[in-house]
N, CA, C, O and the ligand as a Tripos MOL2 file, in Angstrom:
@<TRIPOS>MOLECULE
protein
  269   267    68     0     0
PROTEIN
NO_CHARGES

@<TRIPOS>ATOM
      1 N          -2.1380  -13.4720   10.5070 N.3       1 MET1
      2 CA         -1.4670  -12.3710    9.8070 C.3       1 MET1
      3 C          -0.9140  -11.3690   10.8240 C.2       1 MET1
      4 O          -1.5320  -11.1110   11.8560 O.2       1 MET1
      5 N           0.2420  -10.8180   10.5210 N.am      2 SER2
      6 CA          0.8200   -9.8500   11.4490 C.3       2 SER2
      7 C           0.1810   -8.4810   11.2490 C.2       2 SER2
      8 O          -0.5250   -8.2410   10.2690 O.2       2 SER2
      9 N           0.4430   -7.5980   12.1920 N.am      3 ASP3
     10 CA         -0.1760   -6.2850   12.1340 C.3       3 ASP3
     11 C           0.5420   -5.3170   11.2180 C.2       3 ASP3
     12 O           0.0020   -4.2660   10.8720 O.2       3 ASP3
     13 N           1.7650   -5.6670   10.8210 N.am      4 ILE4
     14 CA          2.5260   -4.7940    9.9290 C.3       4 ILE4
     15 C           2.9460   -5.5980    8.7080 C.2       4 ILE4
     16 O           3.5470   -6.6660    8.8270 O.2       4 ILE4
     17 N           2.6210   -5.0740    7.5390 N.am      5 ASN5
     18 CA          3.0270   -5.7410    6.3010 C.3       5 ASN5
     19 C           3.6610   -4.7340    5.3690 C.2       5 ASN5
     20 O           3.2350   -3.5810    5.2920 O.2       5 ASN5
     21 N           4.6890   -5.1840    4.6570 N.am      6 GLU6
     22 CA          5.3560   -4.3060    3.7050 C.3       6 GLU6
     23 C           5.1850   -4.8590    2.2930 C.2       6 GLU6
     24 O           5.2270   -6.0680    2.0640 O.2       6 GLU6
     25 N           4.9930   -3.9480    1.3710 N.am      7 TYR7
     26 CA          4.8150   -4.2990   -0.0360 C.3       7 TYR7
     27 C           5.8140   -3.5030   -0.8460 C.2       7 TYR7
     28 O           6.1110   -2.3480   -0.5400 O.2       7 TYR7
     29 N           6.3250   -4.1380   -1.8810 N.am      8 SER8
     30 CA          7.2440   -3.4500   -2.7750 C.3       8 SER8
     31 C           6.4530   -2.9900   -3.9910 C.2       8 SER8
     32 O           5.9890   -3.8000   -4.7940 O.2       8 SER8
     33 N           6.3110   -1.6670   -4.1100 N.am      9 VAL9
     34 CA          5.4580   -1.0950   -5.1540 C.3       9 VAL9
     35 C           6.3140   -0.4570   -6.2360 C.2       9 VAL9
     36 O           7.2290    0.3130   -5.9440 O.2       9 VAL9
     37 N           6.0130   -0.7800   -7.4830 N.am     10 GLN10
     38 CA          6.7250   -0.1770   -8.6100 C.3      10 GLN10
     39 C           5.8740    0.9200   -9.2460 C.2      10 GLN10
     40 O           4.6520    0.7990   -9.3340 O.2      10 GLN10
     41 N           6.5180    1.9670   -9.6770 N.am     11 GLY11
     42 CA          5.8450    3.0030  -10.4430 C.3      11 GLY11
     43 C           5.5700    4.2860   -9.6850 C.2      11 GLY11
     44 O           5.1290    5.2730  -10.2730 O.2      11 GLY11
     45 N           5.8280    4.2810   -8.3790 N.am     12 MET12
     46 CA          5.6120    5.5040   -7.6120 C.3      12 MET12
     47 C           6.8410    6.3960   -7.7760 C.2      12 MET12
     48 O           7.9610    5.9960   -7.4570 O.2      12 MET12
     49 N           6.6160    7.6060   -8.2760 N.am     13 THR13
     50 CA          7.7580    8.4790   -8.5360 C.3      13 THR13
     51 C           7.7310    9.7720   -7.7450 C.2      13 THR13
     52 O           8.7530   10.4510   -7.6390 O.2      13 THR13
     53 N           6.5850   10.1270   -7.1870 N.am     14 CYS14
     54 CA          6.5130   11.3880   -6.4530 C.3      14 CYS14
     55 C           5.5120   11.2760   -5.3190 C.2      14 CYS14
     56 O           4.8600   10.2460   -5.1490 O.2      14 CYS14
     57 N           5.3970   12.3490   -4.5410 N.am     15 SER15
     58 CA          4.5100   12.2970   -3.3810 C.3      15 SER15
     59 C           3.0490   12.1760   -3.7950 C.2      15 SER15
     60 O           2.2200   11.6900   -3.0260 O.2      15 SER15
     61 N           2.7340   12.6170   -5.0100 N.am     16 SER16
     62 CA          1.3710   12.4580   -5.5040 C.3      16 SER16
     63 C           1.0440   10.9800   -5.7180 C.2      16 SER16
     64 O          -0.0470   10.5220   -5.3810 O.2      16 SER16
     65 N           1.9990   10.2410   -6.2800 N.am     17 CYS17
     66 CA          1.8330    8.7880   -6.4300 C.3      17 CYS17
     67 C           1.6550    8.1480   -5.0640 C.2      17 CYS17
     68 O           0.7870    7.2970   -4.8680 O.2      17 CYS17
     69 N           2.4880    8.5680   -4.1260 N.am     18 ALA18
     70 CA          2.4520    7.9690   -2.7980 C.3      18 ALA18
     71 C           1.1000    8.1900   -2.1410 C.2      18 ALA18
     72 O           0.5620    7.2840   -1.5050 O.2      18 ALA18
     73 N           0.5480    9.3920   -2.2910 N.am     19 SER19
     74 CA         -0.7350    9.6370   -1.6350 C.3      19 SER19
     75 C          -1.8610    8.9190   -2.3570 C.2      19 SER19
     76 O          -2.8530    8.5280   -1.7410 O.2      19 SER19
     77 N          -1.7080    8.7420   -3.6790 N.am     20 LYS20
     78 CA         -2.7090    7.9810   -4.4470 C.3      20 LYS20
     79 C          -2.7700    6.5310   -3.9460 C.2      20 LYS20
     80 O          -3.8450    5.9830   -3.7000 O.2      20 LYS20
     81 N          -1.6010    5.9370   -3.8060 N.am     21 VAL21
     82 CA         -1.5350    4.5600   -3.3230 C.3      21 VAL21
     83 C          -2.0550    4.4790   -1.8840 C.2      21 VAL21
     84 O          -2.8210    3.5770   -1.5420 O.2      21 VAL21
     85 N          -1.6350    5.4210   -1.0570 N.am     22 SER22
     86 CA         -2.0780    5.4090    0.3420 C.3      22 SER22
     87 C          -3.5860    5.5300    0.4510 C.2      22 SER22
     88 O          -4.2260    4.8080    1.2160 O.2      22 SER22
     89 N          -4.1490    6.4530   -0.3230 N.am     23 THR23
     90 CA         -5.5930    6.6480   -0.2800 C.3      23 THR23
     91 C          -6.3260    5.3810   -0.6920 C.2      23 THR23
     92 O          -7.3210    5.0020   -0.0750 O.2      23 THR23
     93 N          -5.8280    4.7250   -1.7410 N.am     24 ALA24
     94 CA         -6.4660    3.4980   -2.2260 C.3      24 ALA24
     95 C          -6.3730    2.3870   -1.1830 C.2      24 ALA24
     96 O          -7.3480    1.6840   -0.9210 O.2      24 ALA24
     97 N          -5.1990    2.2410   -0.5980 N.am     25 VAL25
     98 CA         -4.9860    1.1390    0.3510 C.3      25 VAL25
     99 C          -5.7670    1.3670    1.6450 C.2      25 VAL25
    100 O          -6.1830    0.4110    2.3000 O.2      25 VAL25
    101 N          -5.9640    2.6330    2.0100 N.am     26 LYS26
    102 CA         -6.7200    2.9200    3.2400 C.3      26 LYS26
    103 C          -8.1920    2.5160    3.1220 C.2      26 LYS26
    104 O          -8.8930    2.4220    4.1290 O.2      26 LYS26
    105 N          -8.6600    2.2760    1.8890 N.am     27 GLN27
    106 CA        -10.0470    1.8150    1.7160 C.3      27 GLN27
    107 C         -10.1930    0.3380    2.0650 C.2      27 GLN27
    108 O         -11.3090   -0.1460    2.2540 O.2      27 GLN27
    109 N          -9.0820   -0.3750    2.1520 N.am     28 VAL28
    110 CA         -9.1410   -1.8140    2.4400 C.3      28 VAL28
    111 C          -9.5400   -2.0090    3.9030 C.2      28 VAL28
    112 O          -8.9530   -1.3940    4.7940 O.2      28 VAL28
    113 N         -10.5270   -2.8570    4.1500 N.am     29 PRO29
    114 CA        -10.9860   -3.0720    5.5260 C.3      29 PRO29
    115 C          -9.8510   -3.4890    6.4630 C.2      29 PRO29
    116 O          -9.0450   -4.3590    6.1320 O.2      29 PRO29
    117 N          -9.8030   -2.8600    7.6260 N.am     30 GLY30
    118 CA         -8.8220   -3.2220    8.6390 C.3      30 GLY30
    119 C          -7.5530   -2.3990    8.6110 C.2      30 GLY30
    120 O          -6.7880   -2.4040    9.5760 O.2      30 GLY30
    121 N          -7.3160   -1.6830    7.5040 N.am     31 VAL31
    122 CA         -6.0930   -0.8920    7.4160 C.3      31 VAL31
    123 C          -6.1920    0.3140    8.3500 C.2      31 VAL31
    124 O          -7.1660    1.0670    8.3170 O.2      31 VAL31
    125 N          -5.1670    0.4780    9.1800 N.am     32 ILE32
    126 CA         -5.1540    1.6060   10.1090 C.3      32 ILE32
    127 C          -4.2470    2.7180    9.5890 C.2      32 ILE32
    128 O          -4.6590    3.8750    9.5060 O.2      32 ILE32
    129 N          -3.0170    2.3630    9.2400 N.am     33 THR33
    130 CA         -2.1170    3.3750    8.7060 C.3      33 THR33
    131 C          -1.3790    2.8420    7.4870 C.2      33 THR33
    132 O          -1.1810    1.6370    7.3330 O.2      33 THR33
    133 N          -0.9770    3.7700    6.6270 N.am     34 THR34
    134 CA         -0.1050    3.4260    5.5030 C.3      34 THR34
    135 C           1.0700    4.3960    5.5250 C.2      34 THR34
    136 O           0.9420    5.5480    5.9390 O.2      34 THR34
    137 N           2.1970    3.9080    5.0750 N.am     35 ASP35
    138 CA          3.3810    4.7570    5.0210 C.3      35 ASP35
    139 C           4.1930    4.3640    3.7910 C.2      35 ASP35
    140 O           4.4950    3.1880    3.5890 O.2      35 ASP35
    141 N           4.5380    5.3410    2.9820 N.am     36 VAL36
    142 CA          5.2770    5.0670    1.7580 C.3      36 VAL36
    143 C           6.6910    5.6330    1.8520 C.2      36 VAL36
    144 O           6.8890    6.7950    2.2070 O.2      36 VAL36
    145 N           7.6600    4.7980    1.5300 N.am     37 ASP37
    146 CA          9.0330    5.2730    1.3740 C.3      37 ASP37
    147 C           9.3190    5.3190   -0.1240 C.2      37 ASP37
    148 O           9.5470    4.2930   -0.7650 O.2      37 ASP37
    149 N           9.2990    6.5380   -0.6640 N.am     38 LEU38
    150 CA          9.4570    6.6850   -2.1160 C.3      38 LEU38
    151 C          10.8220    6.2190   -2.6090 C.2      38 LEU38
    152 O          10.9310    5.7040   -3.7220 O.2      38 LEU38
    153 N          11.8620    6.3910   -1.8020 N.am     39 SER39
    154 CA         13.2080    6.0530   -2.2550 C.3      39 SER39
    155 C          13.3600    4.5510   -2.4940 C.2      39 SER39
    156 O          14.1470    4.1250   -3.3390 O.2      39 SER39
    157 N          12.6060    3.7640   -1.7480 N.am     40 THR40
    158 CA         12.6980    2.3130   -1.9120 C.3      40 THR40
    159 C          11.4440    1.7170   -2.5530 C.2      40 THR40
    160 O          11.4430    0.5490   -2.9430 O.2      40 THR40
    161 N          10.3760    2.5160   -2.6640 N.am     41 GLY41
    162 CA          9.1260    1.9870   -3.1900 C.3      41 GLY41
    163 C           8.4100    1.0820   -2.2030 C.2      41 GLY41
    164 O           7.5760    0.2600   -2.5850 O.2      41 GLY41
    165 N           8.7430    1.2420   -0.9350 N.am     42 THR42
    166 CA          8.1420    0.3740    0.0720 C.3      42 THR42
    167 C           6.8720    0.9940    0.6390 C.2      42 THR42
    168 O           6.8520    2.1510    1.0600 O.2      42 THR42
    169 N           5.8330    0.2020    0.6360 N.am     43 LEU43
    170 CA          4.5800    0.5980    1.2760 C.3      43 LEU43
    171 C           4.4210   -0.2300    2.5430 C.2      43 LEU43
    172 O           4.4180   -1.4600    2.4960 O.2      43 LEU43
    173 N           4.2890    0.4530    3.6690 N.am     44 ARG44
    174 CA          4.0930   -0.2450    4.9260 C.3      44 ARG44
    175 C           2.6460   -0.0440    5.3620 C.2      44 ARG44
    176 O           2.1580    1.0830    5.4430 O.2      44 ARG44
    177 N           1.9840   -1.1350    5.6340 N.am     45 VAL45
    178 CA          0.5720   -1.1010    6.0040 C.3      45 VAL45
    179 C           0.4120   -1.6940    7.3970 C.2      45 VAL45
    180 O           0.8880   -2.7960    7.6690 O.2      45 VAL45
    181 N          -0.2580   -0.9600    8.2750 N.am     46 THR46
    182 CA         -0.5450   -1.5140    9.5910 C.3      46 THR46
    183 C          -2.0420   -1.7130    9.7560 C.2      46 THR46
    184 O          -2.8560   -1.0040    9.1650 O.2      46 THR46
    185 N          -2.3750   -2.6890   10.5680 N.am     47 GLY47
    186 CA         -3.7650   -3.0130   10.8400 C.3      47 GLY47
    187 C          -3.8860   -4.5030   11.0480 C.2      47 GLY47
    188 O          -3.2200   -5.2810   10.3650 O.2      47 GLY47
    189 N          -4.7240   -4.9150   11.9780 N.am     48 PRO48
    190 CA         -4.8670   -6.3380   12.2580 C.3      48 PRO48
    191 C          -5.6830   -7.0460   11.1800 C.2      48 PRO48
    192 O          -6.6850   -6.5200   10.6950 O.2      48 PRO48
    193 N          -5.2400   -8.2390   10.8200 N.am     49 ALA49
    194 CA         -6.0040   -9.1030    9.9120 C.3      49 ALA49
    195 C          -6.3400   -8.4380    8.5910 C.2      49 ALA49
    196 O          -7.4420   -8.6070    8.0700 O.2      49 ALA49
    197 N          -5.3930   -7.6790    8.0430 N.am     50 VAL50
    198 CA         -5.6240   -7.0610    6.7420 C.3      50 VAL50
    199 C          -5.4160   -8.1070    5.6520 C.2      50 VAL50
    200 O          -4.4350   -8.8510    5.6660 O.2      50 VAL50
    201 N          -6.3490   -8.1490    4.7140 N.am     51 ASP51
    202 CA         -6.2690   -9.0970    3.6020 C.3      51 ASP51
    203 C          -5.2340   -8.5880    2.5940 C.2      51 ASP51
    204 O          -5.4710   -7.6070    1.8900 O.2      51 ASP51
    205 N          -4.0910   -9.2640    2.5360 N.am     52 SER52
    206 CA         -3.0220   -8.7470    1.6800 C.3      52 SER52
    207 C          -3.3880   -8.7890    0.2020 C.2      52 SER52
    208 O          -2.8950   -7.9720   -0.5760 O.2      52 SER52
    209 N          -4.2430   -9.7230   -0.1990 N.am     53 SER53
    210 CA         -4.6310   -9.7340   -1.6090 C.3      53 SER53
    211 C          -5.5070   -8.5250   -1.9300 C.2      53 SER53
    212 O          -5.4710   -8.0110   -3.0490 O.2      53 SER53
    213 N          -6.2970   -8.0670   -0.9490 N.am     54 ALA54
    214 CA         -7.1070   -6.8560   -1.1610 C.3      54 ALA54
    215 C          -6.2030   -5.6320   -1.2640 C.2      54 ALA54
    216 O          -6.4780   -4.7180   -2.0410 O.2      54 ALA54
    217 N          -5.1200   -5.6150   -0.4770 N.am     55 VAL55
    218 CA         -4.1530   -4.5150   -0.5730 C.3      55 VAL55
    219 C          -3.5140   -4.5090   -1.9530 C.2      55 VAL55
    220 O          -3.3800   -3.4580   -2.5800 O.2      55 VAL55
    221 N          -3.1210   -5.6880   -2.4210 N.am     56 ARG56
    222 CA         -2.4920   -5.7770   -3.7500 C.3      56 ARG56
    223 C          -3.4370   -5.3220   -4.8470 C.2      56 ARG56
    224 O          -3.0320   -4.6410   -5.7890 O.2      56 ARG56
    225 N          -4.7000   -5.7030   -4.7160 N.am     57 THR57
    226 CA         -5.6940   -5.2800   -5.6960 C.3      57 THR57
    227 C          -5.8610   -3.7650   -5.6840 C.2      57 THR57
    228 O          -5.9590   -3.1370   -6.7380 O.2      57 THR57
    229 N          -5.8930   -3.1790   -4.4860 N.am     58 ALA58
    230 CA         -6.0370   -1.7190   -4.3650 C.3      58 ALA58
    231 C          -4.8630   -1.0110   -5.0310 C.2      58 ALA58
    232 O          -5.0400    0.0150   -5.6880 O.2      58 ALA58
    233 N          -3.6600   -1.5650   -4.8600 N.am     59 ILE59
    234 CA         -2.4690   -0.9510   -5.4580 C.3      59 ILE59
    235 C          -2.5430   -1.0380   -6.9800 C.2      59 ILE59
    236 O          -2.2930   -0.0500   -7.6700 O.2      59 ILE59
    237 N          -2.8840   -2.2080   -7.5040 N.am     60 THR60
    238 CA         -2.9140   -2.3470   -8.9660 C.3      60 THR60
    239 C          -4.0720   -1.5510   -9.5680 C.2      60 THR60
    240 O          -3.9440   -0.9940  -10.6590 O.2      60 THR60
    241 N          -5.2090   -1.4980   -8.8530 N.am     61 ASP61
    242 CA         -6.3360   -0.6940   -9.3460 C.3      61 ASP61
    243 C          -5.9800    0.7870   -9.3930 C.2      61 ASP61
    244 O          -6.5180    1.5320  -10.2130 O.2      61 ASP61
    245 N          -5.0700    1.2160   -8.5110 N.am     62 ALA62
    246 CA         -4.6340    2.6140   -8.5060 C.3      62 ALA62
    247 C          -3.6410    2.8890   -9.6330 C.2      62 ALA62
    248 O          -3.2960    4.0420   -9.8940 O.2      62 ALA62
    249 N          -3.1850    1.8330  -10.2970 N.am     63 GLY63
    250 CA         -2.3190    2.0100  -11.4560 C.3      63 GLY63
    251 C          -0.8450    1.7150  -11.2190 C.2      63 GLY63
    252 O           0.0150    2.1410  -11.9910 O.2      63 GLY63
    253 N          -0.5570    0.9750  -10.1390 N.am     64 TYR64
    254 CA          0.8400    0.6630   -9.8190 C.3      64 TYR64
    255 C           1.0250   -0.8490   -9.7300 C.2      64 TYR64
    256 O           0.0630   -1.6020   -9.5790 O.2      64 TYR64
    257 N           2.2780   -1.2710   -9.8260 N.am     65 GLN65
    258 CA          2.5620   -2.6950   -9.7380 C.3      65 GLN65
    259 C           3.1070   -3.0150   -8.3550 C.2      65 GLN65
    260 O           3.8050   -2.2090   -7.7410 O.2      65 GLN65
    261 N           2.7780   -4.1940   -7.8860 N.am     66 VAL66
    262 CA          3.2770   -4.6380   -6.5890 C.3      66 VAL66
    263 C           3.8970   -6.0150   -6.7550 C.2      66 VAL66
    264 O           3.3530   -6.8810   -7.4380 O.2      66 VAL66
    265 N           5.0540   -6.2010   -6.1110 N.am     67 SER67
    266 CA          5.7020   -7.5010   -6.2220 C.3      67 SER67
    267 C           5.6420   -8.2250   -4.8840 C.2      67 SER67
    268 O           6.1360   -9.3460   -4.7660 O.2      67 SER67
    269 CU          3.7440   10.6950   -8.9900 Cu       68 CU68
@<TRIPOS>BOND
     1     1     2 1
     2     2     3 1
     3     3     4 2
     4     3     5 am
     5     5     6 1
     6     6     7 1
     7     7     8 2
     8     7     9 am
     9     9    10 1
    10    10    11 1
    11    11    12 2
    12    11    13 am
    13    13    14 1
    14    14    15 1
    15    15    16 2
    16    15    17 am
    17    17    18 1
    18    18    19 1
    19    19    20 2
    20    19    21 am
    21    21    22 1
    22    22    23 1
    23    23    24 2
    24    23    25 am
    25    25    26 1
    26    26    27 1
    27    27    28 2
    28    27    29 am
    29    29    30 1
    30    30    31 1
    31    31    32 2
    32    31    33 am
    33    33    34 1
    34    34    35 1
    35    35    36 2
    36    35    37 am
    37    37    38 1
    38    38    39 1
    39    39    40 2
    40    39    41 am
    41    41    42 1
    42    42    43 1
    43    43    44 2
    44    43    45 am
    45    45    46 1
    46    46    47 1
    47    47    48 2
    48    47    49 am
    49    49    50 1
    50    50    51 1
    51    51    52 2
    52    51    53 am
    53    53    54 1
    54    54    55 1
    55    55    56 2
    56    55    57 am
    57    57    58 1
    58    58    59 1
    59    59    60 2
    60    59    61 am
    61    61    62 1
    62    62    63 1
    63    63    64 2
    64    63    65 am
    65    65    66 1
    66    66    67 1
    67    67    68 2
    68    67    69 am
    69    69    70 1
    70    70    71 1
    71    71    72 2
    72    71    73 am
    73    73    74 1
    74    74    75 1
    75    75    76 2
    76    75    77 am
    77    77    78 1
    78    78    79 1
    79    79    80 2
    80    79    81 am
    81    81    82 1
    82    82    83 1
    83    83    84 2
    84    83    85 am
    85    85    86 1
    86    86    87 1
    87    87    88 2
    88    87    89 am
    89    89    90 1
    90    90    91 1
    91    91    92 2
    92    91    93 am
    93    93    94 1
    94    94    95 1
    95    95    96 2
    96    95    97 am
    97    97    98 1
    98    98    99 1
    99    99   100 2
   100    99   101 am
   101   101   102 1
   102   102   103 1
   103   103   104 2
   104   103   105 am
   105   105   106 1
   106   106   107 1
   107   107   108 2
   108   107   109 am
   109   109   110 1
   110   110   111 1
   111   111   112 2
   112   111   113 am
   113   113   114 1
   114   114   115 1
   115   115   116 2
   116   115   117 am
   117   117   118 1
   118   118   119 1
   119   119   120 2
   120   119   121 am
   121   121   122 1
   122   122   123 1
   123   123   124 2
   124   123   125 am
   125   125   126 1
   126   126   127 1
   127   127   128 2
   128   127   129 am
   129   129   130 1
   130   130   131 1
   131   131   132 2
   132   131   133 am
   133   133   134 1
   134   134   135 1
   135   135   136 2
   136   135   137 am
   137   137   138 1
   138   138   139 1
   139   139   140 2
   140   139   141 am
   141   141   142 1
   142   142   143 1
   143   143   144 2
   144   143   145 am
   145   145   146 1
   146   146   147 1
   147   147   148 2
   148   147   149 am
   149   149   150 1
   150   150   151 1
   151   151   152 2
   152   151   153 am
   153   153   154 1
   154   154   155 1
   155   155   156 2
   156   155   157 am
   157   157   158 1
   158   158   159 1
   159   159   160 2
   160   159   161 am
   161   161   162 1
   162   162   163 1
   163   163   164 2
   164   163   165 am
   165   165   166 1
   166   166   167 1
   167   167   168 2
   168   167   169 am
   169   169   170 1
   170   170   171 1
   171   171   172 2
   172   171   173 am
   173   173   174 1
   174   174   175 1
   175   175   176 2
   176   175   177 am
   177   177   178 1
   178   178   179 1
   179   179   180 2
   180   179   181 am
   181   181   182 1
   182   182   183 1
   183   183   184 2
   184   183   185 am
   185   185   186 1
   186   186   187 1
   187   187   188 2
   188   187   189 am
   189   189   190 1
   190   190   191 1
   191   191   192 2
   192   191   193 am
   193   193   194 1
   194   194   195 1
   195   195   196 2
   196   195   197 am
   197   197   198 1
   198   198   199 1
   199   199   200 2
   200   199   201 am
   201   201   202 1
   202   202   203 1
   203   203   204 2
   204   203   205 am
   205   205   206 1
   206   206   207 1
   207   207   208 2
   208   207   209 am
   209   209   210 1
   210   210   211 1
   211   211   212 2
   212   211   213 am
   213   213   214 1
   214   214   215 1
   215   215   216 2
   216   215   217 am
   217   217   218 1
   218   218   219 1
   219   219   220 2
   220   219   221 am
   221   221   222 1
   222   222   223 1
   223   223   224 2
   224   223   225 am
   225   225   226 1
   226   226   227 1
   227   227   228 2
   228   227   229 am
   229   229   230 1
   230   230   231 1
   231   231   232 2
   232   231   233 am
   233   233   234 1
   234   234   235 1
   235   235   236 2
   236   235   237 am
   237   237   238 1
   238   238   239 1
   239   239   240 2
   240   239   241 am
   241   241   242 1
   242   242   243 1
   243   243   244 2
   244   243   245 am
   245   245   246 1
   246   246   247 1
   247   247   248 2
   248   247   249 am
   249   249   250 1
   250   250   251 1
   251   251   252 2
   252   251   253 am
   253   253   254 1
   254   254   255 1
   255   255   256 2
   256   255   257 am
   257   257   258 1
   258   258   259 1
   259   259   260 2
   260   259   261 am
   261   261   262 1
   262   262   263 1
   263   263   264 2
   264   263   265 am
   265   265   266 1
   266   266   267 1
   267   267   268 2
@<TRIPOS>SUBSTRUCTURE
     1 MET1         2 RESIDUE 1 A MET
     2 SER2         6 RESIDUE 1 A SER
     3 ASP3        10 RESIDUE 1 A ASP
     4 ILE4        14 RESIDUE 1 A ILE
     5 ASN5        18 RESIDUE 1 A ASN
     6 GLU6        22 RESIDUE 1 A GLU
     7 TYR7        26 RESIDUE 1 A TYR
     8 SER8        30 RESIDUE 1 A SER
     9 VAL9        34 RESIDUE 1 A VAL
    10 GLN10       38 RESIDUE 1 A GLN
    11 GLY11       42 RESIDUE 1 A GLY
    12 MET12       46 RESIDUE 1 A MET
    13 THR13       50 RESIDUE 1 A THR
    14 CYS14       54 RESIDUE 1 A CYS
    15 SER15       58 RESIDUE 1 A SER
    16 SER16       62 RESIDUE 1 A SER
    17 CYS17       66 RESIDUE 1 A CYS
    18 ALA18       70 RESIDUE 1 A ALA
    19 SER19       74 RESIDUE 1 A SER
    20 LYS20       78 RESIDUE 1 A LYS
    21 VAL21       82 RESIDUE 1 A VAL
    22 SER22       86 RESIDUE 1 A SER
    23 THR23       90 RESIDUE 1 A THR
    24 ALA24       94 RESIDUE 1 A ALA
    25 VAL25       98 RESIDUE 1 A VAL
    26 LYS26      102 RESIDUE 1 A LYS
    27 GLN27      106 RESIDUE 1 A GLN
    28 VAL28      110 RESIDUE 1 A VAL
    29 PRO29      114 RESIDUE 1 A PRO
    30 GLY30      118 RESIDUE 1 A GLY
    31 VAL31      122 RESIDUE 1 A VAL
    32 ILE32      126 RESIDUE 1 A ILE
    33 THR33      130 RESIDUE 1 A THR
    34 THR34      134 RESIDUE 1 A THR
    35 ASP35      138 RESIDUE 1 A ASP
    36 VAL36      142 RESIDUE 1 A VAL
    37 ASP37      146 RESIDUE 1 A ASP
    38 LEU38      150 RESIDUE 1 A LEU
    39 SER39      154 RESIDUE 1 A SER
    40 THR40      158 RESIDUE 1 A THR
    41 GLY41      162 RESIDUE 1 A GLY
    42 THR42      166 RESIDUE 1 A THR
    43 LEU43      170 RESIDUE 1 A LEU
    44 ARG44      174 RESIDUE 1 A ARG
    45 VAL45      178 RESIDUE 1 A VAL
    46 THR46      182 RESIDUE 1 A THR
    47 GLY47      186 RESIDUE 1 A GLY
    48 PRO48      190 RESIDUE 1 A PRO
    49 ALA49      194 RESIDUE 1 A ALA
    50 VAL50      198 RESIDUE 1 A VAL
    51 ASP51      202 RESIDUE 1 A ASP
    52 SER52      206 RESIDUE 1 A SER
    53 SER53      210 RESIDUE 1 A SER
    54 ALA54      214 RESIDUE 1 A ALA
    55 VAL55      218 RESIDUE 1 A VAL
    56 ARG56      222 RESIDUE 1 A ARG
    57 THR57      226 RESIDUE 1 A THR
    58 ALA58      230 RESIDUE 1 A ALA
    59 ILE59      234 RESIDUE 1 A ILE
    60 THR60      238 RESIDUE 1 A THR
    61 ASP61      242 RESIDUE 1 A ASP
    62 ALA62      246 RESIDUE 1 A ALA
    63 GLY63      250 RESIDUE 1 A GLY
    64 TYR64      254 RESIDUE 1 A TYR
    65 GLN65      258 RESIDUE 1 A GLN
    66 VAL66      262 RESIDUE 1 A VAL
    67 SER67      266 RESIDUE 1 A SER
    68 CU68       269 GROUP 0 **** ****
């Protein structure tokens, strides 16, 4: 797995949504940084060997959809 992964997240409309998603994803083991681009709905996650299915679960558990 690469150290940088991007996810397309649906449902984030403001900075509060972005921080909610970031906070949830930062709980995933191995995640070092998260960065959200609200205009595109892109979540960028850095960290070695991050389990992408765990990231997806964290996003959906926070109440957002990921494609
Ligand atoms: Cu919001």
